[in-house]
N, C-alpha and C positions, 0 to 999 in steps of 0.2 A: 504494499499500500504506499503510495507516494504522499509525503507530508506537504501540506500547503505552506507557502511562505506567509508569515504573519503580515497583516496589513500595516501600512505606514500611516500613523495618525499624528496629528499635532500633539506635542507633549503637553500643551496648555490645557487640553481637554481633561487630562488625568493628573492635574496639578496636586491633588490631595492623596494620591496613592503611588506606590512604587511602580513607575512606568516600565522599568526594565524587566520586571518580573510578572507582568500581566499574563494571566492564563486566558488566552484568546478563546479556547474551547470551553473550559470549565466555568468561566464567568461571562459567557456570551451575552446573557441578558443584560447584565450591568454595562458591558461595553457598548452594546447596540443602543441602549437608552441614552447613555452618556454622549455618544457620537451624535445622535440625532438632536439632543438638547443643546450641545455646546460646540459641535463641529461645524466646519464650513463645507462648501461644495466638494472639494477634493477628499475630505474625510468621509463624507457620506458615500461618495463613489467607491472609495476603498472598502468601506463597510459592506456595501452591496456586492462587490466582487468577491469578498471573502466569505460572507455568510449566505448570500442569495436572498432574493425577495421573500421566499416562503418563510424562512427562519426569521427574518426581520418582521414580517407581518405577524407571525405567531407571538414574538416578544412584545411588539408595540401594542397590539390590540389587547393584550392581557396585562399591560403595565398598570400598576396601582396609581401612578401619578406621572403625567406629562403636561408641559405647558400647552396652552391652547394653540400657540404658534407651531409647536412641534406636531400636534395632532393634525392641524391643517396641512403641514408639509408632508407628513407621512401619508395622509389620505390622498394627496395629489400624486405623490411618487408611486404609491402602491395601488392606486386606482380603486379605492374602496370608500365606504361612507364613514362620516364622523361617528355615527351611531354604532359602528363596528368596534369602537374603542371603549374598553371597560371604563377608563378614567373619564372619558367624555360623558358617558351616561351617569356615572357617579356624581360628577360636577353638576349635571342638570338636576339631580335629585336633591342636591345640597346647595342651593343658591346662596351667594354672599349677602350679607346685610346691606341695606342701603346706606350710603355715605351722605349724611346731611351737612 
């Protein structure tokens, strides 16, 4: 079995963890969520090449929290609906208080 080369991401995305020891397969969910939240276009492209859209869709639609910006981006890239995202539906059930 041929081992895939790890993707090249901007170090700034993972500023709070040990970048050099990232477990790309064991921590795929954490990495995918972080790249889509904080990465730029080359980071997202590298993520898609390494993990594939099906794995990314599985991780992001089941994420407990993503920013609305990230949900819109993921829905556009993966060609699915906002309501497919668990965290989008949870946010709709728990609207924020009005700021007066």
